[in-house]
OpenMM code with the backbone's topology and positions (N, CA, C; nanometers):
from openmm import Vec3, app, unit

residues = "MET GLY LYS LYS LYS PHE LEU ILE ILE PRO SER VAL ILE VAL GLU LEU HIS LYS LEU ALA ASP SER ALA ASP SER ILE ARG ARG GLN LYS GLY ARG LEU GLY LEU ASP ASN ILE ASP ALA VAL LYS HIS ILE LYS ASN ILE LYS ALA GLU VAL LEU LYS SER GLU PRO LYS ASP ASN GLU VAL ASP TYR LYS LEU ILE SER LEU ALA LYS ASN LEU GLY ALA LYS ILE VAL THR VAL ASP PHE ASN LEU ASN LYS VAL ALA LYS ALA LYS GLY VAL ALA VAL LEU ASN VAL ASN GLU LEU ALA SER ALA VAL LYS THR ALA VAL LEU PRO SER ASP ARG LEU GLU ILE GLN ILE ASN SER LEU GLY THR ALA LYS GLY GLN GLY VAL GLY TYR LEU LYS ASP GLY THR MET VAL VAL VAL GLU GLY GLY ALA ILE LEU LYS GLY LYS ASN ALA GLU VAL ILE VAL HIS ARG VAL LEU GLN THR ALA ALA GLY LYS MET ILE PHE ALA ARG PRO ALA ASN HIS LYS LEU GLU THR".split()
positions = [
    Vec3(-9.8598, 3.3773, -4.3053),
    Vec3(-9.7700, 3.2731, -4.2572),
    Vec3(-9.8290, 3.2149, -4.1286),
    Vec3(-9.8307, 3.0810, -4.1175),
    Vec3(-9.8863, 3.0121, -4.0020),
    Vec3(-9.7938, 3.0188, -3.8821),
    Vec3(-9.8442, 2.9623, -3.7749),
    Vec3(-9.7657, 2.9581, -3.6513),
    Vec3(-9.6461, 2.8660, -3.6681),
    Vec3(-9.5353, 2.9049, -3.6102),
    Vec3(-9.4166, 2.8199, -3.6041),
    Vec3(-9.4355, 2.7204, -3.4914),
    Vec3(-9.3881, 2.5989, -3.5114),
    Vec3(-9.3982, 2.4974, -3.4063),
    Vec3(-9.2719, 2.4979, -3.3214),
    Vec3(-9.2915, 2.4888, -3.1918),
    Vec3(-9.1832, 2.4779, -3.0949),
    Vec3(-9.2088, 2.3479, -3.0198),
    Vec3(-9.1318, 2.2441, -3.0537),
    Vec3(-9.1530, 2.1116, -2.9972),
    Vec3(-9.0600, 2.0880, -2.8794),
    Vec3(-9.1145, 2.0285, -2.7745),
    Vec3(-9.0378, 1.9997, -2.6536),
    Vec3(-9.0535, 1.8511, -2.6247),
    Vec3(-8.9416, 1.7812, -2.6056),
    Vec3(-8.9516, 1.6385, -2.5736),
    Vec3(-8.9713, 1.6213, -2.4231),
    Vec3(-9.0411, 1.5155, -2.3829),
    Vec3(-9.0667, 1.4941, -2.2399),
    Vec3(-8.9394, 1.4902, -2.1549),
    Vec3(-8.8291, 1.4384, -2.2094),
    Vec3(-8.7037, 1.4307, -2.1324),
    Vec3(-8.6523, 1.5674, -2.0906),
    Vec3(-8.6775, 1.6692, -2.1710),
    Vec3(-8.6346, 1.8048, -2.1358),
    Vec3(-8.7131, 1.8531, -2.0137),
    Vec3(-8.8431, 1.8272, -2.0121),
    Vec3(-8.9257, 1.8654, -1.8965),
    Vec3(-8.8771, 1.7925, -1.7712),
    Vec3(-8.8485, 1.6622, -1.7847),
    Vec3(-8.8000, 1.5819, -1.6713),
    Vec3(-8.6669, 1.6377, -1.6198),
    Vec3(-8.5753, 1.6704, -1.7127),
    Vec3(-8.4439, 1.7232, -1.6736),
    Vec3(-8.4588, 1.8576, -1.6019),
    Vec3(-8.5439, 1.9457, -1.6518),
    Vec3(-8.5661, 2.0751, -1.5874),
    Vec3(-8.6332, 2.0578, -1.4513),
    Vec3(-8.7254, 1.9629, -1.4403),
    Vec3(-8.7914, 1.9369, -1.3122),
    Vec3(-8.6903, 1.8903, -1.2079),
    Vec3(-8.5983, 1.8010, -1.2480),
    Vec3(-8.4940, 1.7541, -1.1554),
    Vec3(-8.4070, 1.8713, -1.1096),
    Vec3(-8.3710, 1.9592, -1.2033),
    Vec3(-8.2918, 2.0769, -1.1664),
    Vec3(-8.3703, 2.1662, -1.0703),
    Vec3(-8.4983, 2.1881, -1.0999),
    Vec3(-8.5813, 2.2761, -1.0167),
    Vec3(-8.5992, 2.2212, -0.8758),
    Vec3(-8.5865, 2.0894, -0.8589),
    Vec3(-8.5976, 2.0262, -0.7269),
    Vec3(-8.4627, 2.0073, -0.6579),
    Vec3(-8.3556, 2.0531, -0.7194),
    Vec3(-8.2205, 2.0334, -0.6674),
    Vec3(-8.2007, 2.1030, -0.5331),
    Vec3(-8.1150, 2.0451, -0.4498),
    Vec3(-8.0773, 2.1085, -0.3230),
    Vec3(-7.9859, 2.2280, -0.3470),
    Vec3(-7.9143, 2.2287, -0.4590),
    Vec3(-7.8231, 2.3374, -0.4956),
    Vec3(-7.9058, 2.4553, -0.5466),
    Vec3(-7.8946, 2.5711, -0.4826),
    Vec3(-7.9793, 2.6863, -0.5166),
    Vec3(-7.9576, 2.7352, -0.6595),
    Vec3(-7.8358, 2.7274, -0.7109),
    Vec3(-7.8095, 2.7737, -0.8471),
    Vec3(-7.8748, 2.6800, -0.9483),
    Vec3(-7.8584, 2.5478, -0.9281),
    Vec3(-7.9215, 2.4508, -1.0177),
    Vec3(-8.0747, 2.4642, -1.0101),
    Vec3(-8.1272, 2.4835, -0.8897),
    Vec3(-8.2703, 2.4994, -0.8703),
    Vec3(-8.3210, 2.6228, -0.9457),
    Vec3(-8.2465, 2.7319, -0.9359),
    Vec3(-8.2833, 2.8563, -1.0037),
    Vec3(-8.2835, 2.8366, -1.1560),
    Vec3(-8.1834, 2.7658, -1.2081),
    Vec3(-8.1767, 2.7414, -1.3523),
    Vec3(-8.2915, 2.6527, -1.3990),
    Vec3(-8.3249, 2.5495, -1.3215),
    Vec3(-8.4357, 2.4619, -1.3567),
    Vec3(-8.5678, 2.5364, -1.3595),
    Vec3(-8.5905, 2.6193, -1.2590),
    Vec3(-8.7151, 2.6972, -1.2534),
    Vec3(-8.7235, 2.7967, -1.3686),
    Vec3(-8.6102, 2.8598, -1.3998),
    Vec3(-8.6067, 2.9535, -1.5117),
    Vec3(-8.6386, 2.8811, -1.6425),
    Vec3(-8.5835, 2.7609, -1.6610),
    Vec3(-8.6121, 2.6830, -1.7807),
    Vec3(-8.7595, 2.6489, -1.7928),
    Vec3(-8.8211, 2.6054, -1.6821),
    Vec3(-8.9648, 2.5740, -1.6831),
    Vec3(-9.0482, 2.7001, -1.7085),
    Vec3(-9.0073, 2.8112, -1.6477),
    Vec3(-9.0771, 2.9389, -1.6712),
    Vec3(-9.0673, 2.9801, -1.8181),
    Vec3(-8.9500, 2.9585, -1.8780),
    Vec3(-8.9312, 2.9958, -2.0183),
    Vec3(-9.0162, 2.9105, -2.1109),
    Vec3(-9.0302, 2.7819, -2.0797),
    Vec3(-9.1185, 2.6969, -2.1604),
    Vec3(-9.2611, 2.7487, -2.1522),
    Vec3(-9.3048, 2.7854, -2.0320),
    Vec3(-9.4391, 2.8411, -2.0158),
    Vec3(-9.4529, 2.9717, -2.0936),
    Vec3(-9.3495, 3.0551, -2.0912),
    Vec3(-9.3542, 3.1831, -2.1625),
    Vec3(-9.3655, 3.1613, -2.3134),
    Vec3(-9.2944, 3.0620, -2.3668),
    Vec3(-9.3007, 3.0328, -2.5107),
    Vec3(-9.4429, 2.9940, -2.5507),
    Vec3(-9.5135, 2.9249, -2.4625),
    Vec3(-9.6513, 2.8832, -2.4920),
    Vec3(-9.7448, 3.0024, -2.5110),
    Vec3(-9.7059, 3.1180, -2.4607),
    Vec3(-9.7913, 3.2364, -2.4694),
    Vec3(-9.7485, 3.3346, -2.5798),
    Vec3(-9.6503, 3.2966, -2.6596),
    Vec3(-9.6077, 3.3823, -2.7705),
    Vec3(-9.7065, 3.3651, -2.8858),
    Vec3(-9.7527, 3.4751, -2.9387),
    Vec3(-9.8631, 3.4790, -3.0345),
    Vec3(-9.8443, 3.3868, -3.1564),
    Vec3(-9.7340, 3.3914, -3.2239),
    Vec3(-9.7161, 3.3180, -3.3495),
    Vec3(-9.6404, 3.1864, -3.3344),
    Vec3(-9.6373, 3.1340, -3.2122),
    Vec3(-9.5679, 3.0069, -3.1879),
    Vec3(-9.6650, 2.9085, -3.1242),
    Vec3(-9.6663, 2.7877, -3.1789),
    Vec3(-9.7452, 2.6790, -3.1201),
    Vec3(-9.6464, 2.5885, -3.0469),
    Vec3(-9.6397, 2.6018, -2.9156),
    Vec3(-9.5495, 2.5206, -2.8336),
    Vec3(-9.6223, 2.3929, -2.7946),
    Vec3(-9.5510, 2.2804, -2.8069),
    Vec3(-9.6126, 2.1516, -2.7796),
    Vec3(-9.5119, 2.0572, -2.7146),
    Vec3(-9.5520, 1.9974, -2.6022),
    Vec3(-9.4713, 1.8928, -2.5407),
    Vec3(-9.5144, 1.7620, -2.6066),
    Vec3(-9.4204, 1.6959, -2.6718),
    Vec3(-9.4512, 1.5720, -2.7430),
    Vec3(-9.4872, 1.4607, -2.6449),
    Vec3(-9.5656, 1.3674, -2.6916),
    Vec3(-9.6044, 1.2532, -2.6082),
    Vec3(-9.4986, 1.1425, -2.6127),
    Vec3(-9.4198, 1.1414, -2.7194),
    Vec3(-9.3125, 1.0419, -2.7318),
    Vec3(-9.1881, 1.1123, -2.7828),
    Vec3(-9.0786, 1.0368, -2.7838),
    Vec3(-8.9505, 1.0941, -2.8253),
    Vec3(-8.8612, 0.9833, -2.8785),
    Vec3(-8.7519, 1.0201, -2.9464),
    Vec3(-8.6590, 0.9168, -2.9949),
    Vec3(-8.6069, 0.8304, -2.8802),
    Vec3(-8.5649, 0.7109, -2.9116),
    Vec3(-8.5237, 0.6127, -2.8105),
    Vec3(-8.3770, 0.6248, -2.7682),
    Vec3(-8.3052, 0.7264, -2.8161),
    Vec3(-8.1652, 0.7439, -2.7763),
    Vec3(-8.1541, 0.7516, -2.6239),
    Vec3(-8.0357, 0.7189, -2.5703),
    Vec3(-8.0172, 0.7153, -2.4249),
    Vec3(-8.0102, 0.8528, -2.3606),
    Vec3(-7.9442, 0.9483, -2.4245),
    Vec3(-7.9233, 1.0798, -2.3638),
    Vec3(-8.0139, 1.1850, -2.4271),
    Vec3(-8.0538, 1.2827, -2.3473),
    Vec3(-8.1443, 1.3876, -2.3929),
    Vec3(-8.0871, 1.4599, -2.5146),
    Vec3(-7.9587, 1.4940, -2.5119),
    Vec3(-7.8986, 1.5654, -2.6249),
    Vec3(-7.9148, 1.4874, -2.7545),
    Vec3(-7.8918, 1.3573, -2.7509),
    Vec3(-7.9016, 1.2758, -2.8717),
    Vec3(-8.0457, 1.2570, -2.9156),
    Vec3(-8.1392, 1.2587, -2.8210),
    Vec3(-8.2822, 1.2541, -2.8551),
    Vec3(-8.3185, 1.3805, -2.9336),
    Vec3(-8.2702, 1.4955, -2.8856),
    Vec3(-8.2982, 1.6223, -2.9532),
    Vec3(-8.2385, 1.6250, -3.0939),
    Vec3(-8.1154, 1.5783, -3.1060),
    Vec3(-8.0485, 1.5772, -3.2359),
    Vec3(-8.1207, 1.4833, -3.3319),
    Vec3(-8.1576, 1.3641, -3.2862),
    Vec3(-8.2302, 1.2686, -3.3712),
    Vec3(-8.3623, 1.3265, -3.4193),
    Vec3(-8.4387, 1.3824, -3.3278),
    Vec3(-8.5688, 1.4387, -3.3632),
    Vec3(-8.5528, 1.5535, -3.4632),
    Vec3(-8.4598, 1.6441, -3.4361),
    Vec3(-8.4379, 1.7576, -3.5262),
    Vec3(-8.3961, 1.7093, -3.6651),
    Vec3(-8.3099, 1.6108, -3.6697),
    Vec3(-8.2634, 1.5559, -3.7980),
    Vec3(-8.3804, 1.4935, -3.8740),
    Vec3(-8.4622, 1.4127, -3.8043),
    Vec3(-8.5756, 1.3454, -3.8687),
    Vec3(-8.6818, 1.4427, -3.9181),
    Vec3(-8.7017, 1.5526, -3.8473),
    Vec3(-8.8048, 1.6502, -3.8836),
    Vec3(-8.7518, 1.7643, -3.9706),
    Vec3(-8.6187, 1.7711, -3.9857),
    Vec3(-8.5603, 1.8850, -4.0570),
    Vec3(-8.5780, 2.0127, -3.9767),
    Vec3(-8.5765, 1.9981, -3.8442),
    Vec3(-8.5999, 2.1109, -3.7538),
    Vec3(-8.4686, 2.1680, -3.7021),
    Vec3(-8.4790, 2.2803, -3.6342),
    Vec3(-8.3647, 2.3434, -3.5690),
    Vec3(-8.3750, 2.3200, -3.4187),
    Vec3(-8.2605, 2.3178, -3.3528),
    Vec3(-8.2560, 2.3071, -3.2068),
    Vec3(-8.2326, 2.4469, -3.1500),
    Vec3(-8.3095, 2.4820, -3.0474),
    Vec3(-8.2905, 2.6076, -2.9752),
    Vec3(-8.2347, 2.5697, -2.8384),
    Vec3(-8.1175, 2.6246, -2.8037),
    Vec3(-8.0514, 2.5824, -2.6803),
    Vec3(-7.9612, 2.6910, -2.6233),
    Vec3(-7.9283, 2.6753, -2.4944),
    Vec3(-7.8226, 2.7535, -2.4310),
    Vec3(-7.7049, 2.6618, -2.3985),
    Vec3(-7.7188, 2.5339, -2.4306),
    Vec3(-7.6181, 2.4327, -2.3984),
    Vec3(-7.5054, 2.4363, -2.5017),
    Vec3(-7.3896, 2.4818, -2.4584),
    Vec3(-7.2745, 2.4989, -2.5472),
    Vec3(-7.2350, 2.3674, -2.6140),
    Vec3(-7.2294, 2.2584, -2.5376),
    Vec3(-7.1871, 2.1300, -2.5941),
    Vec3(-7.2910, 2.0727, -2.6898),
    Vec3(-7.4192, 2.0842, -2.6572),
    Vec3(-7.5248, 2.0404, -2.7489),
    Vec3(-7.5144, 2.1177, -2.8799),
    Vec3(-7.4898, 2.2450, -2.8707),
    Vec3(-7.4722, 2.3302, -2.9877),
    Vec3(-7.3627, 2.2739, -3.0787),
    Vec3(-7.2474, 2.2426, -3.0219),
    Vec3(-7.1338, 2.1928, -3.1004),
    Vec3(-7.1628, 2.0559, -3.1625),
    Vec3(-7.2194, 1.9630, -3.0834),
    Vec3(-7.2468, 1.8279, -3.1322),
    Vec3(-7.3527, 1.8318, -3.2421),
    Vec3(-7.4593, 1.9095, -3.2216),
    Vec3(-7.5652, 1.9190, -3.3222),
    Vec3(-7.5104, 1.9738, -3.4535),
    Vec3(-7.4301, 2.0774, -3.4471),
    Vec3(-7.3702, 2.1339, -3.5689),
    Vec3(-7.2812, 2.0310, -3.6377),
    Vec3(-7.2033, 1.9551, -3.5590),
    Vec3(-7.1161, 1.8520, -3.6166),
    Vec3(-7.1978, 1.7438, -3.6874),
    Vec3(-7.3204, 1.7208, -3.6414),
    Vec3(-7.4078, 1.6187, -3.7015),
    Vec3(-7.4986, 1.6777, -3.8090),
    Vec3(-7.4744, 1.8031, -3.8449),
    Vec3(-7.5488, 1.8647, -3.9541),
    Vec3(-7.6861, 1.9181, -3.9180),
    Vec3(-7.7104, 1.9422, -3.7899),
    Vec3(-7.8387, 1.9956, -3.7449),
    Vec3(-7.8222, 2.1451, -3.7170),
    Vec3(-7.9152, 2.2244, -3.7689),
    Vec3(-7.9117, 2.3686, -3.7467),
    Vec3(-7.9457, 2.3994, -3.6009),
    Vec3(-7.8758, 2.4996, -3.5450),
    Vec3(-7.8924, 2.5343, -3.4043),
    Vec3(-7.9058, 2.6853, -3.3895),
    Vec3(-7.9990, 2.7253, -3.3028),
    Vec3(-8.0067, 2.8638, -3.2595),
    Vec3(-7.9563, 2.8653, -3.1167),
    Vec3(-7.8386, 2.9225, -3.0959),
    Vec3(-7.7792, 2.9315, -2.9635),
    Vec3(-7.8316, 3.0594, -2.8987),
    Vec3(-7.9126, 3.0436, -2.7958),
    Vec3(-7.9770, 3.1580, -2.7307),
    Vec3(-7.8730, 3.2528, -2.6700),
    Vec3(-7.7601, 3.1981, -2.6207),
    Vec3(-7.6546, 3.2851, -2.5664),
    Vec3(-7.5998, 3.3779, -2.6742),
    Vec3(-7.5800, 3.3247, -2.7946),
    Vec3(-7.5290, 3.4081, -2.9041),
    Vec3(-7.6316, 3.5145, -2.9422),
    Vec3(-7.7589, 3.4746, -2.9464),
    Vec3(-7.8651, 3.5698, -2.9779),
    Vec3(-7.8728, 3.6785, -2.8711),
    Vec3(-7.8702, 3.6384, -2.7441),
    Vec3(-7.8780, 3.7351, -2.6341),
    Vec3(-7.7601, 3.8315, -2.6378),
    Vec3(-7.6412, 3.7792, -2.6690),
    Vec3(-7.5229, 3.8652, -2.6768),
    Vec3(-7.5373, 3.9685, -2.7873),
    Vec3(-7.6041, 3.9297, -2.8943),
    Vec3(-7.6196, 4.0209, -3.0070),
    Vec3(-7.7181, 4.1339, -2.9781),
    Vec3(-7.8145, 4.1102, -2.8867),
    Vec3(-7.9182, 4.2107, -2.8652),
    Vec3(-7.9171, 4.2773, -2.7283),
    Vec3(-7.8430, 4.2236, -2.6323),
    Vec3(-7.8527, 4.2824, -2.4987),
    Vec3(-7.7592, 4.4016, -2.4801),
    Vec3(-7.7978, 4.4826, -2.3848),
    Vec3(-7.7205, 4.6009, -2.3515),
    Vec3(-7.5869, 4.5582, -2.2929),
    Vec3(-7.4840, 4.6238, -2.3352),
    Vec3(-7.3509, 4.5905, -2.2864),
    Vec3(-7.3341, 4.6335, -2.1413),
    Vec3(-7.2674, 4.5500, -2.0635),
    Vec3(-7.2263, 4.5857, -1.9284),
    Vec3(-7.0803, 4.6272, -1.9399),
    Vec3(-7.0484, 4.7408, -1.8864),
    Vec3(-6.9138, 4.7953, -1.9010),
    Vec3(-6.8474, 4.8136, -1.7655),
    Vec3(-6.7132, 4.8112, -1.7638),
    Vec3(-6.6428, 4.8404, -1.6392),
    Vec3(-6.6903, 4.9738, -1.5817),
    Vec3(-6.7049, 4.9771, -1.4525),
    Vec3(-6.7520, 5.0888, -1.3697),
    Vec3(-6.9053, 5.0937, -1.3596),
    Vec3(-6.9780, 5.0073, -1.4335),
    Vec3(-7.1235, 5.0005, -1.4168),
    Vec3(-7.1562, 4.9433, -1.2793),
    Vec3(-7.2656, 4.9890, -1.2215),
    Vec3(-7.3144, 4.9357, -1.0943),
    Vec3(-7.4303, 4.8415, -1.1224),
    Vec3(-7.4305, 4.7264, -1.0551),
    Vec3(-7.5354, 4.6263, -1.0699),
    Vec3(-7.5877, 4.5866, -0.9325),
    Vec3(-7.7116, 4.5468, -0.9259),
    Vec3(-7.7706, 4.4929, -0.8028),
    Vec3(-7.7925, 4.3437, -0.8279),
    Vec3(-7.7274, 4.2587, -0.7491),
    Vec3(-7.7432, 4.1145, -0.7645),
    Vec3(-7.7555, 4.0476, -0.6281),
    Vec3(-7.8035, 3.9244, -0.6299),
    Vec3(-7.8023, 3.8426, -0.5087),
    Vec3(-7.6815, 3.7505, -0.5187),
    Vec3(-7.6015, 3.7439, -0.4137),
    Vec3(-7.4870, 3.6533, -0.4091),
    Vec3(-7.5416, 3.5161, -0.3666),
    Vec3(-7.5408, 3.4198, -0.4593),
    Vec3(-7.6027, 3.2893, -0.4353),
    Vec3(-7.5067, 3.1848, -0.3801),
    Vec3(-7.3801, 3.1949, -0.4178),
    Vec3(-7.2867, 3.0881, -0.3816),
    Vec3(-7.1454, 3.1442, -0.3729),
    Vec3(-7.0533, 3.0555, -0.3352),
    Vec3(-6.9118, 3.0928, -0.3289),
    Vec3(-6.8455, 3.0628, -0.4620),
    Vec3(-6.7457, 3.1434, -0.4954),
    Vec3(-6.6699, 3.1222, -0.6181),
    Vec3(-6.5595, 3.0208, -0.5973),
    Vec3(-6.4801, 2.9978, -0.7019),
    Vec3(-6.3727, 2.8990, -0.6938),
    Vec3(-6.2482, 2.9538, -0.6247),
    Vec3(-6.2293, 3.0846, -0.6311),
    Vec3(-6.1140, 3.1446, -0.5647),
    Vec3(-6.1556, 3.1964, -0.4272),
    Vec3(-6.0604, 3.2043, -0.3369),
    Vec3(-6.0873, 3.2470, -0.1992),
    Vec3(-6.1535, 3.3847, -0.1971),
    Vec3(-6.2605, 3.3941, -0.1191),
    Vec3(-6.3276, 3.5210, -0.0980),
    Vec3(-6.4293, 3.5593, -0.2041),
    Vec3(-6.4410, 3.4803, -0.3113),
    Vec3(-6.5341, 3.5154, -0.4176),
    Vec3(-6.6778, 3.4741, -0.3835),
    Vec3(-6.7709, 3.5579, -0.4247),
    Vec3(-6.9117, 3.5242, -0.4229),
    Vec3(-6.9604, 3.5221, -0.5663),
    Vec3(-7.0670, 3.4484, -0.5929),
    Vec3(-7.1192, 3.4383, -0.7287),
    Vec3(-7.2685, 3.4673, -0.7268),
    Vec3(-7.3111, 3.5488, -0.8221),
    Vec3(-7.4521, 3.5778, -0.8423),
    Vec3(-7.4808, 3.5782, -0.9908),
    Vec3(-7.6060, 3.6005, -1.0267),
    Vec3(-7.6464, 3.5980, -1.1667),
    Vec3(-7.7375, 3.7145, -1.1974),
    Vec3(-7.7218, 3.7689, -1.3180),
    Vec3(-7.8170, 3.8673, -1.3662),
    Vec3(-7.9451, 3.7933, -1.4051),
    Vec3(-8.0528, 3.8658, -1.4283),
    Vec3(-8.1804, 3.8027, -1.4641),
    Vec3(-8.1707, 3.7211, -1.5918),
    Vec3(-8.0792, 3.7579, -1.6816),
    Vec3(-8.0645, 3.6826, -1.8069),
    Vec3(-7.9741, 3.5611, -1.7924),
    Vec3(-7.9260, 3.5337, -1.6694),
    Vec3(-7.8426, 3.4167, -1.6456),
    Vec3(-7.6933, 3.4433, -1.6515),
    Vec3(-7.6526, 3.5656, -1.6806),
    Vec3(-7.5104, 3.5989, -1.6874),
    Vec3(-7.4481, 3.5876, -1.5486),
    Vec3(-7.3361, 3.5154, -1.5401),
    Vec3(-7.2666, 3.4961, -1.4128),
    Vec3(-7.1888, 3.6219, -1.3747),
    Vec3(-7.2013, 3.6586, -1.2482),
    Vec3(-7.1258, 3.7711, -1.1938),
    Vec3(-7.0402, 3.7179, -1.0788),
    Vec3(-6.9080, 3.7232, -1.0963),
    Vec3(-6.8145, 3.6802, -0.9925),
    Vec3(-6.7745, 3.8045, -0.9138),
    Vec3(-6.8020, 3.8014, -0.7834),
    Vec3(-6.7781, 3.9193, -0.6994),
    Vec3(-6.6582, 3.8921, -0.6100),
    Vec3(-6.5485, 3.9600, -0.6377),
    Vec3(-6.4288, 3.9461, -0.5566),
    Vec3(-6.4553, 4.0091, -0.4205),
    Vec3(-6.4298, 3.9332, -0.3151),
    Vec3(-6.4604, 3.9801, -0.1813),
    Vec3(-6.6082, 3.9673, -0.1479),
    Vec3(-6.6826, 3.8935, -0.2288),
    Vec3(-6.8260, 3.8811, -0.2098),
    Vec3(-6.8701, 3.7605, -0.1291),
    Vec3(-6.7748, 3.6764, -0.0869),
    Vec3(-6.8119, 3.5565, -0.0101),
    Vec3(-6.8877, 3.5920, 0.1172),
    Vec3(-6.8493, 3.7014, 0.1800),
    Vec3(-6.9154, 3.7421, 0.3052),
    Vec3(-7.0599, 3.7883, 0.2812),
    Vec3(-7.0964, 3.8078, 0.1550),
    Vec3(-7.2311, 3.8546, 0.1207),
    Vec3(-7.3217, 3.7425, 0.0729),
    Vec3(-7.2762, 3.6184, 0.0845),
    Vec3(-7.3563, 3.5054, 0.0360),
    Vec3(-7.4953, 3.5085, 0.0997),
    Vec3(-7.5990, 3.4936, 0.0138),
    Vec3(-7.7370, 3.4959, 0.0601),
    Vec3(-7.7962, 3.6353, 0.0686),
    Vec3(-7.7188, 3.7375, 0.0326),
    Vec3(-7.7666, 3.8758, 0.0433),
    Vec3(-7.7686, 3.9430, -0.0937),
    Vec3(-7.8498, 4.0461, -0.1046),
    Vec3(-7.8459, 4.1315, -0.2231),
    Vec3(-7.7331, 4.2316, -0.2029),
    Vec3(-7.6634, 4.2619, -0.3107),
    Vec3(-7.5505, 4.3543, -0.2993),
    Vec3(-7.5383, 4.4398, -0.4243),
    Vec3(-7.4994, 4.5633, -0.4031),
    Vec3(-7.4645, 4.6481, -0.5162),
    Vec3(-7.3163, 4.6251, -0.5442),
    Vec3(-7.2854, 4.6000, -0.6717),
    Vec3(-7.1473, 4.5730, -0.7090),
    Vec3(-7.1057, 4.6665, -0.8224),
    Vec3(-6.9750, 4.6852, -0.8322),
    Vec3(-6.9184, 4.7664, -0.9401),
    Vec3(-6.8395, 4.6740, -1.0320),
    Vec3(-6.8747, 4.6765, -1.1597),
    Vec3(-6.8086, 4.5925, -1.2602),
    Vec3(-6.6677, 4.6435, -1.2833),
    Vec3(-6.5711, 4.5496, -1.2835),
    Vec3(-6.4351, 4.5921, -1.3182),
    Vec3(-6.3809, 4.5191, -1.4399),
    Vec3(-6.4462, 4.4087, -1.4819),
    Vec3(-6.4011, 4.3390, -1.6026),
    Vec3(-6.5164, 4.2568, -1.6580),
    Vec3(-6.5254, 4.2492, -1.7907),
    Vec3(-6.6258, 4.1679, -1.8589),
    Vec3(-6.5518, 4.0747, -1.9535),
    Vec3(-6.5836, 3.9451, -1.9431),
    Vec3(-6.5180, 3.8444, -2.0270),
    Vec3(-6.6236, 3.7764, -2.1126),
    Vec3(-6.6112, 3.7883, -2.2455),
    Vec3(-6.7050, 3.7241, -2.3378),
    Vec3(-6.6429, 3.5945, -2.3870),
    Vec3(-6.7141, 3.4835, -2.3693),
    Vec3(-6.6684, 3.3543, -2.4199),
    Vec3(-6.7769, 3.2962, -2.5096),
    Vec3(-6.7458, 3.1905, -2.5817),
    Vec3(-6.8449, 3.1247, -2.6673),
    Vec3(-6.9577, 3.0652, -2.5836),
    Vec3(-6.9305, 3.0355, -2.4570),
    Vec3(-7.0324, 2.9783, -2.3691),
    Vec3(-7.1180, 3.0858, -2.3022),
    Vec3(-7.0840, 3.2111, -2.3219),
    Vec3(-7.1598, 3.3209, -2.2619),
    Vec3(-7.0687, 3.4278, -2.2052),
    Vec3(-7.1272, 3.5217, -2.1347),
    Vec3(-7.0527, 3.6345, -2.0778),
    Vec3(-7.0347, 3.6129, -1.9286),
    Vec3(-6.9168, 3.6489, -1.8775),
    Vec3(-6.8907, 3.6493, -1.7333),
    Vec3(-6.8531, 3.7904, -1.6937),
    Vec3(-6.9063, 3.8316, -1.5815),
    Vec3(-6.8782, 3.9661, -1.5316),
    Vec3(-6.8030, 3.9518, -1.3998),
    Vec3(-6.6971, 4.0301, -1.3843),
    Vec3(-6.6200, 4.0323, -1.2604),
    Vec3(-6.6431, 4.1676, -1.1953),
    Vec3(-6.6732, 4.1637, -1.0662),
    Vec3(-6.7093, 4.2868, -0.9960),
    Vec3(-6.6554, 4.2846, -0.8541),
    Vec3(-6.6707, 4.3991, -0.7881),
    Vec3(-6.6351, 4.4137, -0.6469),
    Vec3(-6.7554, 4.4761, -0.5756),
    Vec3(-6.7741, 4.4461, -0.4494),
    Vec3(-6.8842, 4.5106, -0.3755),
    Vec3(-6.8692, 4.6618, -0.3789),
    Vec3(-6.9786, 4.7313, -0.3996),
    Vec3(-6.9738, 4.8765, -0.4080),
    Vec3(-6.9612, 4.9424, -0.2708),
    Vec3(-7.0218, 4.8830, -0.1680),
    Vec3(-7.0291, 4.9492, -0.0377),
    Vec3(-6.9584, 4.8723, 0.0724),
    Vec3(-6.8698, 4.7830, 0.0367),
    Vec3(-6.8001, 4.7023, 0.1364),
    Vec3(-6.6506, 4.7089, 0.1099),
    Vec3(-6.5746, 4.7150, 0.2152),
    Vec3(-6.4291, 4.7124, 0.2009),
    Vec3(-6.3849, 4.5674, 0.1808),
    Vec3(-6.2903, 4.5486, 0.0889),
    Vec3(-6.2366, 4.4165, 0.0647),
    Vec3(-6.1296, 4.3864, 0.1661),
    Vec3(-6.1224, 4.2571, 0.2065),
    Vec3(-6.0138, 4.2160, 0.2944),
    Vec3(-5.8861, 4.2099, 0.2136),
    Vec3(-5.7752, 4.2550, 0.2716),
    Vec3(-5.6482, 4.2519, 0.1991),
    Vec3(-5.5541, 4.1523, 0.2599),
] * unit.nanometer
topology = app.Topology()
chain = topology.addChain("A")
for resn in residues:
    res = topology.addResidue(resn, chain)
    for name in ("N", "CA", "C"):
        topology.addAtom(name, app.Element.getBySymbol(name[0]), res)
């Protein structure tokens, strides 16, 4: 069996580059991870990764991907929940990387200890937010004071959604304000 082709449209590279240059540290981290992952795919033995020189003329990146996949009879590989839904509605096969990762990754359970960097503030008062290496969001109650620092946290709840997994934790070595 020959190498599988992994096609990347130029707009995806442009979008990831913009994210990687973002002033927002979380967006910047996601953009860099996306660019790193494209580079990693290029080094997989049985995959021929190629950035196309041209792409469909649709206005939005998602619709360019759907058009190209439809015209080539290809599948879309994505972590984008909305792209996943729209592509399926238009009859294009999709491999949702979040679903694949959920099927194969080790479960995080309440009372597990994790080491994460608190990158930003959460939506509720006192929350800090960090990410596991696989991109899973960890909301740390009482973690706002740890923003910009590495922290050991204890998981107290795990929420699985169609868009991915969210982990709720508390600092392991810090007292929470009451």
